[in-house]
VOVOKOL-918675 format. One line per 5 residues: number of its first residue (from 0); their letters; for each residue x, y, z of N, C-alpha, C. Coordinates in pm, 1 decimal, always signed. Example, Ala and Ser with C-alpha at 12.3 -4.5 7.8 and 13.67 -1.06 7.14 Angstrom:
<pts>
0 = as = +1319.0:-569.0:+780.0:+1230.0:-450.0:+780.0:+1320.0:-330.0:+780.0  +1285.0:-225.0:+708.0:+1367.0:-106.0:+714.0:+1290.0:+3.0:+787.0
</pts>
This chain:
<pts>
0 = xxxxx = -3857.7:-1939.8:-1364.5:-3968.2:-1984.9:-1183.6:-3918.4:-2088.8:-1178.5  -3905.2:-2091.0:-1086.4:-3863.0:-2205.0:-963.6:-3966.4:-2165.5:-899.9  -4007.4:-2317.8:-854.9:-4166.7:-2332.2:-744.1:-4085.4:-2346.5:-517.4  -4076.5:-2310.6:-485.3:-4054.3:-2284.5:-389.7:-4156.3:-2380.8:-348.1  -4077.6:-2416.6:-171.6:-4116.3:-2477.1:-77.7:-4309.9:-2504.9:-100.0
5 = xxxxx = -4317.3:-2408.4:-44.9:-4464.0:-2360.8:-65.6:-4556.8:-2399.3:-178.7  -4516.5:-2482.4:-201.3:-4537.4:-2461.8:-344.0:-4700.1:-2306.9:-456.1  -4598.5:-2221.6:-408.4:-4620.5:-2075.4:-424.0:-4474.6:-2125.9:-567.3  -4490.7:-2039.8:-729.0:-4408.6:-2022.3:-788.1:-4364.8:-1889.2:-719.1  -4199.5:-1871.6:-733.6:-4142.5:-1785.9:-662.7:-4038.5:-1786.4:-806.2
10 = xxxxx = -3972.4:-1632.0:-845.2:-3876.9:-1572.2:-908.2:-3731.7:-1575.0:-874.6  -3671.0:-1637.1:-950.5:-3513.8:-1619.8:-957.3:-3490.3:-1462.5:-1036.5  -3543.5:-1450.4:-1066.4:-3435.5:-1319.7:-1156.5:-3470.0:-1223.6:-1028.8  -3418.4:-1084.9:-1066.4:-3341.1:-1082.3:-966.0:-3444.1:-927.9:-984.7  -3522.3:-841.8:-869.5:-3574.2:-786.2:-832.2:-3518.6:-605.3:-908.2
15 = xxxxx = -3665.3:-610.5:-1047.9:-3615.1:-469.8:-1127.1:-3615.3:-294.4:-1074.0  -3681.8:-330.6:-928.7:-3658.0:-243.1:-835.5:-3523.3:-190.2:-745.7  -3490.5:-300.8:-721.6:-3282.2:-315.7:-663.7:-3206.4:-241.5:-735.4  -3205.2:-254.3:-852.7:-3125.3:-182.4:-977.1:-3024.0:-389.8:-1050.8  -2961.1:-348.9:-1131.3:-2835.7:-398.1:-1147.9:-2799.8:-467.3:-1076.7
20 = xxxxx = -2799.2:-592.9:-1060.6:-2687.9:-689.3:-972.6:-2584.5:-782.5:-1035.6  -2482.6:-763.2:-932.5:-2336.5:-877.6:-1009.8:-2425.7:-986.7:-981.5  -2408.9:-1106.0:-1059.8:-2409.1:-1191.1:-1094.9:-2306.1:-1287.9:-1021.3  -2176.7:-1277.8:-1004.0:-2048.8:-1348.8:-907.6:-2121.3:-1269.0:-710.4  -2210.0:-1243.6:-721.2:-2251.1:-1162.5:-560.0:-2254.7:-1292.6:-500.6
25 = xxxxx = -2142.3:-1320.8:-353.2:-2106.6:-1485.9:-315.8:-2242.7:-1425.8:-192.0  -2198.1:-1573.9:-155.3:-2368.9:-1592.2:-40.4:-2426.7:-1579.8:-51.8  -2426.2:-1572.8:-200.7:-2591.8:-1518.5:-241.5:-2656.3:-1420.2:-179.7  -2564.2:-1327.1:-202.5:-2664.8:-1160.5:-171.0:-2633.6:-1123.9:-240.7  -2711.2:-1066.4:-302.2:-2681.4:-911.1:-451.9:-2618.4:-775.3:-349.3
30 = xxxxx = -2554.0:-798.7:-532.5:-2529.5:-664.9:-498.0:-2510.7:-597.4:-589.8  -2541.0:-455.2:-576.8:-2569.5:-325.9:-642.0:-2464.1:-312.5:-785.8  -2506.8:-211.5:-872.5:-2334.6:-215.6:-1017.8:-2376.2:-121.0:-969.5  -2155.6:-51.1:-886.3:-2214.3:+115.1:-871.7:-2207.8:+203.6:-999.6  -2301.3:+305.6:-916.3:-2344.7:+375.3:-1109.2:-2204.7:+444.5:-1221.2
35 = xxxxx = -2274.6:+442.1:-1314.1:-2126.6:+561.0:-1396.2:-2085.4:+601.6:-1370.8  -2003.5:+627.4:-1372.3:-1869.5:+790.3:-1319.3:-1959.9:+880.3:-1349.7  -1862.1:+986.7:-1331.6:-1938.9:+1100.4:-1381.6:-1776.1:+1211.6:-1433.1  -1690.7:+1083.8:-1483.6:-1595.2:+1130.3:-1485.5:-1524.6:+1066.4:-1562.0  -1490.5:+1081.4:-1702.2:-1429.7:+1017.7:-1778.9:-1242.4:+979.4:-1695.3
40 = xxxxx = -1161.2:+885.4:-1803.3:-1063.4:+879.9:-1739.6:-958.5:+820.3:-1812.8  -910.5:+959.8:-1781.4:-814.1:+1058.8:-1884.3:-700.2:+954.8:-1973.5  -642.6:+965.3:-2094.2:-587.9:+851.6:-2194.8:-412.7:+934.9:-2130.8  -446.9:+1051.9:-2070.9:-263.0:+1099.5:-2076.7:-247.7:+1130.2:-1913.3  -203.8:+1104.8:-1813.6:-206.8:+1121.9:-1684.5:-231.1:+1379.8:-1678.3
45 = xxxxx = -97.0:+1399.9:-1755.2:-88.0:+1475.1:-1720.1:-304.9:+1603.6:-1779.0  -363.3:+1472.6:-1822.9:-545.2:+1551.4:-1840.3:-617.8:+1490.4:-1708.0  -501.8:+1440.9:-1643.3:-654.3:+1390.4:-1521.9:-761.7:+1516.9:-1503.2  -867.7:+1473.0:-1471.0:-955.1:+1536.5:-1450.9:-939.8:+1615.1:-1281.7  -964.8:+1768.0:-1212.4:-948.0:+1790.8:-1127.1:-1044.5:+1754.2:-1068.1
50 = xxxxx = -1160.9:+1686.6:-1103.8:-1311.0:+1720.5:-1006.3:-1352.7:+1568.0:-1033.4  -1212.6:+1464.1:-992.9:-1226.5:+1316.1:-1016.3:-1289.6:+1295.2:-838.5  -1350.8:+1190.7:-869.3:-1317.0:+1176.6:-699.0:-1201.9:+1094.4:-652.3  -1170.8:+1177.6:-508.6:-1057.2:+1259.1:-405.8:-1026.1:+1095.7:-408.2  -1073.8:+1004.0:-408.1:-936.3:+840.0:-401.8:-924.1:+827.1:-506.6
55 = xxxxx = -917.6:+840.6:-645.5:-878.2:+848.2:-774.1:-740.7:+934.1:-753.5  -824.0:+1068.2:-736.4:-694.9:+1135.5:-707.4:-591.7:+1116.4:-689.1  -609.6:+1014.0:-555.5:-553.8:+1030.9:-442.5:-403.4:+834.3:-501.7  -513.2:+806.2:-534.3:-451.6:+646.1:-590.6:-365.3:+658.7:-779.3  -435.0:+779.6:-765.1:-308.1:+763.5:-934.0:-279.4:+860.8:-884.9
60 = xxxxx = -177.2:+926.0:-732.9:-79.2:+1001.0:-793.5:-12.8:+946.7:-631.9  -48.9:+807.0:-530.6:+49.1:+742.2:-499.8:+32.5:+648.3:-600.3  +49.7:+586.0:-689.7:+15.6:+520.2:-830.5:+211.3:+555.1:-927.7  +154.2:+668.6:-914.3:+279.8:+807.4:-1012.1:+380.5:+826.5:-894.8  +378.3:+833.2:-774.9:+484.9:+811.2:-655.9:+561.9:+682.5:-613.2
65 = xxxxx = +498.7:+624.2:-638.9:+548.2:+439.7:-623.5:+664.6:+501.1:-737.4  +624.4:+409.4:-884.0:+623.5:+454.9:-1057.4:+818.4:+514.0:-1005.0  +735.1:+629.6:-958.4:+879.0:+740.5:-955.6:+956.4:+730.2:-887.8  +942.6:+703.9:-726.9:+1045.2:+578.0:-614.1:+1108.0:+486.3:-685.3  +1043.6:+378.9:-748.1:+1062.2:+261.8:-802.8:+1213.7:+336.7:-954.5
70 = xxxxx = +1210.8:+445.7:-981.9:+1312.7:+542.0:-1085.6:+1394.6:+595.3:-1047.6  +1394.8:+651.3:-871.6:+1494.7:+665.5:-800.9:+1575.7:+551.8:-755.7  +1550.0:+483.1:-725.0:+1613.6:+370.0:-673.8:+1729.5:+279.8:-851.7  +1594.4:+303.0:-887.9:+1736.0:+185.0:-1044.0:+1826.5:+293.2:-1139.9  +1758.7:+461.5:-1107.5:+1883.0:+558.7:-1178.8:+1991.4:+602.3:-1029.6
75 = xxxxx = +2014.9:+505.2:-907.9:+2153.9:+529.7:-822.6:+2149.3:+392.6:-844.6  +2189.0:+305.8:-956.4:+2168.8:+152.8:-1013.4:+2155.4:+55.5:-879.3  +2028.5:+68.9:-826.8:+2073.6:-33.2:-682.1:+1924.5:-144.9:-784.8  +1948.7:-245.1:-766.1:+1902.9:-346.3:-745.7:+1839.4:-383.8:-596.5  +1755.5:-318.4:-575.8:+1633.1:-369.2:-450.2:+1514.9:-257.5:-552.2
80 = xxxxx = +1380.9:-325.0:-396.8:+1273.9:-293.3:-434.6:+1269.1:-154.4:-320.7  +1138.4:-87.3:-379.9:+1096.2:-17.9:-331.5:+1089.3:-58.3:-153.2  +1008.4:-205.8:-156.3:+1030.2:-243.5:-75.3:+1081.5:-249.9:+37.1  +1170.2:-325.1:-59.3:+1264.5:-375.4:+50.7:+1313.0:-296.2:+86.0  +1335.8:-132.3:+56.2:+1395.1:+3.5:+152.1:+1342.0:-22.7:+236.7
85 = xxxxx = +1186.6:-22.7:+254.6:+1162.2:-14.6:+339.1:+1107.4:-67.5:+418.3  +1186.9:-173.1:+500.6:+1210.9:-263.6:+542.5:+1378.2:-239.0:+596.8  +1432.9:-265.4:+576.3:+1537.6:-223.1:+567.8:+1551.4:-71.3:+653.9  +1486.6:+36.1:+707.6:+1437.2:+164.2:+716.8:+1381.1:+170.4:+844.8  +1303.5:+69.7:+832.5:+1223.1:-26.3:+936.6:+1320.6:-43.7:+1032.6
90 = xxxxx = +1423.7:-168.9:+1043.7:+1510.1:-241.4:+1089.6:+1633.6:-114.2:+1088.6  +1665.3:-31.0:+1025.2:+1742.5:+55.6:+1110.2:+1695.1:+151.9:+1246.3  +1557.3:+187.0:+1265.0:+1520.8:+253.7:+1353.8:+1536.1:+167.8:+1482.2  +1518.0:+10.5:+1464.9:+1510.5:-70.9:+1540.4:+1571.3:-239.3:+1493.4  +1622.5:-287.7:+1523.3:+1729.4:-357.0:+1441.5:+1682.9:-461.6:+1609.5
95 = xxxxx = +1643.4:-662.9:+1474.2:+1582.5:-716.7:+1575.9:+1410.5:-718.4:+1641.7  +1345.6:-643.3:+1544.7:+1216.0:-692.2:+1486.8:+1155.6:-844.8:+1494.0  +1012.9:-881.6:+1535.3:+1031.3:-962.0:+1410.0:+954.8:-930.3:+1300.5  +953.7:-1046.4:+1289.1:+797.7:-1016.6:+1165.2:+699.5:-1003.8:+1138.9  +642.4:-985.9:+1207.8:+484.8:-934.4:+1197.1:+565.6:-829.8:+1273.3
100 = xxxxx = +612.9:-801.8:+1366.5:+632.6:-649.6:+1386.5:+670.2:-542.2:+1287.3  +772.5:-580.8:+1176.8:+808.6:-516.3:+1111.7:+668.6:-502.0:+995.3  +636.3:-542.1:+984.7:+515.7:-612.9:+858.9:+414.9:-475.6:+952.9  +359.8:-483.7:+1107.2:+317.6:-367.4:+1178.4:+309.7:-221.6:+1129.4  +536.3:-172.4:+1181.5:+598.4:-71.7:+1216.3:+559.0:+49.7:+1034.6
105 = xxxxx = +564.8:-64.1:+883.8:+552.5:-56.3:+777.1:+434.6:-102.6:+741.1  +295.8:-109.0:+796.1:+176.6:-38.6:+763.2:+225.2:-129.0:+618.5  +166.8:-263.6:+679.8:+231.0:-411.0:+507.8:+180.5:-526.3:+608.0  +168.4:-637.0:+506.8:+146.6:-779.8:+585.6:+208.4:-874.7:+630.7  +240.5:-946.9:+699.7:+313.1:-1032.9:+738.7:+375.1:-1127.8:+608.7
110 = xxxxx = +262.7:-1160.7:+517.1:+359.0:-1249.4:+397.6:+434.2:-1134.5:+297.2  +386.2:-1058.3:+334.0:+383.9:-982.0:+157.3:+576.7:-890.6:+262.5  +600.8:-911.1:+354.1:+700.9:-944.7:+410.4:+830.1:-962.2:+450.9  +748.7:-1139.9:+443.6:+947.3:-1262.3:+454.8:+929.9:-1266.0:+325.9  +801.4:-1224.1:+210.1:+851.7:-1215.1:+62.4:+935.8:-1137.5:+52.7
115 = xxxxx = +969.6:-1036.1:+94.8:+1069.7:-905.5:+73.1:+1194.7:-967.4:+177.8  +1206.1:-1034.5:+285.2:+1302.5:-1070.6:+375.2:+1342.0:-1127.1:+311.7  +1272.7:-1281.0:+181.2:+1359.7:-1349.2:+148.0:+1422.2:-1287.0:+61.0  +1428.4:-1188.4:-94.7:+1457.5:-1153.7:-136.3:+1629.7:-1094.6:-86.5  +1561.7:-980.6:+77.4:+1699.3:-915.1:+164.4:+1710.9:-981.6:+219.5
120 = xxxxx = +1751.9:-1135.0:+222.4:+1827.2:-1195.7:+290.3:+1965.1:-1197.8:+146.0  +1865.9:-1375.2:+46.2:+1953.5:-1423.0:-15.8:+2055.5:-1291.7:-54.4  +2037.9:-1170.0:-125.5:+2128.3:-1067.3:-168.1:+2182.6:-939.8:-0.8  +2186.6:-1043.6:+113.2:+2308.6:-991.6:+269.6:+2258.1:-842.6:+334.3  +2145.6:-861.6:+261.6:+2160.2:-718.8:+334.9:+2003.1:-744.4:+513.3
125 = xxxxx = +1994.2:-820.5:+490.0:+1902.6:-868.4:+632.2:+1908.2:-1019.0:+672.8  +1997.4:-1003.6:+773.4:+2000.7:-1188.9:+812.5:+1890.6:-1260.7:+934.4  +1806.8:-1262.0:+903.4:+1751.2:-1398.2:+1029.8:+1817.0:-1436.9:+1130.1  +1781.3:-1418.1:+1294.1:+1857.6:-1427.8:+1414.2:+1742.2:-1581.9:+1457.8  +1755.7:-1668.9:+1515.7:+1667.8:-1685.5:+1680.7:+1682.1:-1619.8:+1780.4
130 = xxxxx = +1565.4:-1576.4:+1801.2:+1583.7:-1491.3:+1935.2:+1666.7:-1627.4:+2065.5  +1710.2:-1533.4:+2136.4:+1823.0:-1660.2:+2265.8:+1707.5:-1626.6:+2336.0  +1543.4:-1605.9:+2342.1:+1550.1:-1612.8:+2521.9:+1446.9:-1735.2:+2451.9  +1368.4:-1711.0:+2331.3:+1334.9:-1854.4:+2255.4:+1340.6:-1845.8:+2135.1  +1349.0:-1936.4:+2097.2:+1477.9:-2021.1:+1994.5:+1297.8:-2043.3:+1869.2
135 = xxxxx = +1233.6:-2055.2:+1872.4:+1086.6:-2068.1:+1802.1:+1111.9:-1896.7:+1729.7  +1151.3:-1790.2:+1791.8:+1090.3:-1688.1:+1693.3:+1253.5:-1582.5:+1631.7  +1205.7:-1586.8:+1550.5:+1302.1:-1544.5:+1476.2:+1272.2:-1426.8:+1482.5  +1430.4:-1313.4:+1497.6:+1419.1:-1223.7:+1437.5:+1493.9:-1168.3:+1338.1  +1509.7:-1003.7:+1295.4:+1505.5:-977.4:+1099.3:+1641.5:-925.0:+1190.2
140 = xxxxx = +1757.3:-872.8:+1133.9:+1857.7:-798.7:+1170.1:+1888.4:-686.0:+1071.6  +1894.7:-618.1:+1020.6:+2007.5:-479.2:+907.9:+2170.9:-544.9:+886.3  +2195.7:-563.5:+813.2:+2360.1:-566.0:+831.2:+2447.1:-524.9:+721.5  +2531.2:-502.7:+786.4:+2681.0:-326.9:+707.8:+2624.9:-340.5:+573.2  +2556.2:-404.1:+469.3:+2510.7:-421.7:+347.7:+2406.3:-288.2:+342.6
145 = xxxxx = +2363.8:-387.2:+482.5:+2186.2:-329.6:+364.7:+2189.2:-189.4:+444.0  +2262.6:-161.7:+610.4:+2263.7:-38.8:+633.0:+2379.4:+84.2:+480.2  +2454.6:-12.7:+478.6:+2484.5:+104.8:+348.0:+2451.6:+120.1:+248.0  +2326.9:+44.2:+128.1:+2236.1:+74.6:+16.7:+2148.4:+148.9:+124.9  +2118.9:+146.1:+226.6:+2011.8:+329.6:+230.1:+2049.2:+386.3:+244.2
150 = xxxxx = +2210.8:+388.0:+323.9:+2234.9:+551.7:+363.8:+2303.0:+583.0:+195.6  +2314.3:+465.4:+92.0:+2358.3:+523.9:-4.3:+2298.6:+570.9:-141.5  +2078.6:+475.5:-111.1:+2047.7:+569.9:-139.9:+1986.9:+676.7:-170.6  +1966.5:+658.2:-40.3:+1913.5:+802.7:+70.1:+1999.8:+966.5:-29.7  +2128.6:+932.7:+7.2:+2259.4:+1014.5:-38.4:+2182.9:+1011.4:-240.7
155 = xxxxx = +2164.6:+995.3:-291.3:+2157.5:+943.2:-408.5:+2003.9:+1073.7:-479.1  +1882.9:+973.0:-423.6:+1742.7:+1037.9:-437.7:+1743.8:+1140.6:-337.6  +1812.0:+1218.0:-327.7:+1715.5:+1306.7:-173.7:+1715.0:+1446.4:-256.9  +1812.2:+1409.2:-349.1:+1795.9:+1553.2:-420.2:+1676.2:+1565.5:-563.2  +1598.4:+1413.9:-582.8:+1488.1:+1363.1:-696.7:+1426.2:+1377.6:-645.6
160 = xxxxx = +1444.9:+1392.9:-539.3:+1222.4:+1373.7:-446.3:+1250.9:+1520.8:-371.8  +1359.8:+1583.8:-383.4:+1363.7:+1765.5:-306.4:+1237.0:+1818.9:-504.0  +1350.7:+1785.7:-559.6:+1227.4:+1834.7:-702.4:+1125.8:+1732.5:-718.3  +1074.7:+1641.9:-594.7:+983.6:+1585.1:-637.4:+839.6:+1673.7:-629.1  +827.3:+1741.8:-548.5:+761.9:+1820.1:-438.5:+759.8:+2006.0:-431.1
165 = xxxxx = +816.7:+1957.4:-514.4:+930.7:+2130.8:-552.6:+798.5:+2256.1:-659.4  +696.5:+2118.5:-651.8:+536.1:+2292.5:-729.2:+532.0:+2268.8:-648.3  +519.1:+2205.6:-489.0:+413.8:+2288.9:-373.7:+414.3:+2429.8:-401.0  +372.8:+2491.1:-304.6:+400.4:+2684.3:-273.9:+453.0:+2679.3:-162.4  +540.4:+2775.0:-89.5:+614.6:+2747.5:-19.3:+458.5:+2809.1:+81.3
170 = xxxxx = +429.4:+2921.8:+56.0:+292.0:+2883.6:+96.5:+138.5:+2821.2:+179.6  +193.4:+2661.9:+105.7:+91.9:+2606.1:+85.4:+138.0:+2510.9:+159.8  +318.1:+2511.3:+205.2:+321.1:+2397.1:+263.9:+213.1:+2298.4:+380.8  +257.4:+2402.1:+398.4:+125.0:+2376.4:+628.8:+12.8:+2327.0:+594.3  -62.4:+2414.7:+468.3:-170.9:+2314.1:+475.3:-194.3:+2143.2:+392.7
175 = xxxxx = -111.9:+2169.1:+298.5:-79.9:+2049.4:+238.6:+22.9:+1901.4:+347.1  +69.9:+1979.7:+379.8:+144.9:+1878.0:+536.5:+43.0:+1844.3:+621.9  -68.6:+1965.0:+657.7:-174.3:+1930.0:+776.3:-271.4:+1820.7:+719.5  -299.1:+1842.5:+600.1:-412.5:+1719.5:+491.6:-304.3:+1588.2:+553.1  -227.5:+1590.2:+426.9:-141.1:+1404.8:+482.3:-107.9:+1414.6:+634.7
180 = xxxxx = -60.2:+1459.5:+738.5:-66.4:+1441.3:+826.3:-169.4:+1324.7:+942.8  -320.4:+1450.3:+960.5:-506.6:+1360.6:+938.1:-515.8:+1261.3:+884.6  -455.9:+1304.6:+727.7:-516.6:+1162.9:+599.9:-416.3:+1059.6:+718.7  -294.1:+1054.5:+720.3:-244.2:+908.3:+767.7:-317.6:+896.2:+909.6  -328.5:+959.1:+993.6:-377.0:+935.8:+1148.7:-487.4:+893.5:+1085.6
185 = xxxxx = -546.4:+918.9:+983.2:-655.2:+882.2:+943.1:-746.1:+707.2:+899.4  -612.8:+690.1:+851.3:-626.6:+614.2:+768.0:-502.2:+491.4:+831.7  -404.8:+528.4:+899.0:-415.7:+401.0:+1084.6:-528.9:+350.2:+1115.6  -647.9:+422.8:+1251.7:-761.0:+474.6:+1260.4:-814.5:+353.7:+1169.8  -878.9:+390.0:+1055.2:-951.9:+232.0:+872.1:-820.0:+102.9:+957.8
190 = xxxxx = -721.0:+137.0:+841.5:-645.5:-65.2:+883.9:-708.7:-112.6:+1029.8  -676.7:-18.0:+1161.3:-707.4:-117.6:+1291.6:-756.9:-135.8:+1281.2  -899.3:-13.8:+1275.9:-1049.6:-76.2:+1300.7:-1066.8:-232.9:+1169.6  -961.8:-232.2:+1072.7:-1047.1:-334.4:+984.3:-1020.2:-488.5:+1057.7  -850.7:-449.1:+1106.2:-747.3:-499.7:+1153.5:-820.8:-578.2:+1228.1
195 = xx = -958.2:-509.5:+1331.7:-960.4:-606.0:+1474.4:-847.3:-528.4:+1586.0  -747.8:-450.8:+1573.0:-718.0:-419.2:+1649.1:-768.5:-225.3:+1752.8
</pts>
């Protein structure tokens, strides 16, 4: 117990009715502990429960797809990350962008893009050049070597990516496609709201 300024006894213990409280809550705010999961995390991804929350299903699918994607890069014999290929793909579509513009188009952060571009520039896939109209601005340009890497990856990985989605029935494709298009639009809006844009 601690004594308040008014002289009354005040308790420093959390209110039991409010539920469990996180001891590391920022700025003195109480954060109720999440309720226990109603499903068990599997030891093998093949046993992933179909009744898991949508976000758990989607996050797991994205994680597995990312691992599969990086395997396709390695199988093609390339020493580049999927993030690096993503930056090159953006620059193939619109060369000469600022780093912040690449980040916005690739749904990434400027800090992440800077780190990726440092590696791409070191390996000769991207060049940094000052903007002719404003020397303070640096623009990114894909090199011939960068284009060749992208084109080679697509030629090698395309069959693997087709195989990755051959489990979906043709008659379900329109529904699946609509779901992903809606999800992309929805999360794009959420990100803009989070970033105040």
